N, C-alpha and C positions, 0 to 999 in steps of 0.2 A: 504494500500500500504506500502511496506517495505521501509526502508531507502535506501537500494540498488536500488530499483526500482525508488524511487524519485530522487536520485542523477543521476542515469543513464538517466532518462527522461529529467532532466535539461540539460544534455550534448547533447543528441541525439534527444530529442522530438521537433517537429516542433513548438509547442506553445511557446517554450522558445527561438527560433531562432530570430535573428535580421531580420528586413525587407530587403529582398534581391531584391529590385527593382532598377531600373536605377537612380532614383532620391533620393538616400539615403542621409540623413542628416549626419553631423559630428558624432552625437551620434550613429546613426545606423551603420556608418562605424566602430566606436569604438566597438560596440556590435558584429559586424562581426568578428573583430580581437579577441575579448574575446571568441567567439564561437570557432574559429580556435585554440586558445591556449588550451582551455578545451579539445577539441577533440584530439589534438596532445598529451597532457599529458596522456589521457586515452589510446590511441593507443600505446604510448611509453611503458607504464607499461605492457600492454598485450604482447608487442613484446620483451621487454628487461629486465623485472622483477626487476627493482630497482626504488622504489617509489620516493626517493629523486632526483635521476638523471632525472627520467621521468618528474617530475614537473619543476625543474629548467631549463632543456633543452627546454621544450616547451615555457616557458616564455622568456628565453634568445634568442632562435631562432626567435620567432615571433616579439619580440620587438627590435631585432638586438642589443642586449647588448654585450659589449666586454667581454673578460675573457676566453681565450682558456683553461686555467688550471682549471676552475671551475668544469667542468664535471669530471675530474680526482679527484679533491679534494672531490667531493660529493660521491665518490664510497663507502665509509665506513658508510654512514648514512642511509642505507636502513634497513627496518625491525625494526625501533625504535632504531637507533644507533647500528650498527653492529649486528643486529638481537636480541637485548636484550629486545625489547618491550618498550623501553623508548620513547622519543619524536618521533612522527610519521615522517617518512621520507618525506612525502608530505609537512608537516609543515616546516621541515628544508629546503626543496627545495624552498618553497615559501619565507622563510626568507632570504635565500641566494640570490635569485633573487632580492628581495627588496633592500638588502644591496648593491648588485652589481649596481643596477640602481640609487639608491638615496644616498648611503653613500659617505663619503669623501675619498680622497686618502691617508689620514693620520690623524694626531691628530689636525691639524690646523683649521679645519672648524667645530666648535661645532654646529653652526646653521644648517648646512647641515646634520650633524649626528642626530640632534634633529628631523629634518623632517623625516629622515629615520626611527628613533625610533617610531615616531607617526604613520607612515604608517605600520610598523611592528605590533604595538599594535592594530591598527584597523583590520589588517589581522587576528591576533590571536583572537580578540573578535568575529569577524564574523565566524571564523572557529568553535570556542567553541559554539556559538549560535546554530549551526546546529549539530555538532558532539558530543558536551558535554564533550570532552576531547581532549587534544593535544597529549596524549600518544598513541603509536601504539596499545597496548593491549586494551586501552579504546575505541579506534576507532573500533577495531575488535569486541568488545562486542556490540557497538552500531549497527554495521552492521549485525551480525549474532547471537548475544546473548552469545557468548563464545569466547575463545581465542585459536588460533592455535599456541601453544607454543612448540610443539614437532612433530617429523616426523610421529608419529603414527596417527596424526590428519589430515594429508594433504589430504587424500582422502575425508574425511568428509568436510573439508574446501572447496574443489572443489565442492562437491555436494551441499553445502550451498551457492554457488555463491560468496564465499569470494574473489577470484581473481577479479571477475567483480566489486565487491564492492570496493576493494582497487583501482582499475583502476578509478572508478568513483570518489573516494576521491582525487586521483591525479588531475583529471580534475577540480574538485571543488576547490581545493587549488590553482592550477595554475591560474584559472579564478580570484579568490579572490586576489592573489598576483599581477597579471597584472592590475587588476582594481585599486588597491592602487597605483601602480607605475604610471599609466596614470593620475590618479587624482593628485598626488603630482607633476608630471612633468608639468601638466597644471598650477598649482599654481605657480611654480617656473618660468614659462615662461611668 
């Protein structure tokens, strides 16, 4: 099974879904929320084509995080920072969501910022464990074995299911970020 198939199955496959019965526990309710976030990020990328925005928007919307300007601010971070292939936009979107949810409003709360850093570090470690890289081009290589770095490769990228793979990575990253946010919010409360 390919990495694309595996990530897509994690988002859409019933064996990965939360228990959707009437007597769900708190953990199952949280898992339902994580399912919705992952599916939303996947669908966002398929509809709107910006990996950073797709990821941060899914987390922000479903966790009801403030920050009306965040979506605009994330507009230049797709495609590995302005299409350069550097840090993956879904990673940046996940980090923005974690910072929005857990970071402090200024320089005054180092403890709160340390908690946000810990959540961000755990997010990065989990992302790396599956994807092997946080770079856009590294993620593309993990997905299809090569990099779509110029317009002449777009048709081959589509044929290789690259767009589906990137949508699955957005769902994966959104789930990881939201999971860290919920974990650290529970610790703080």
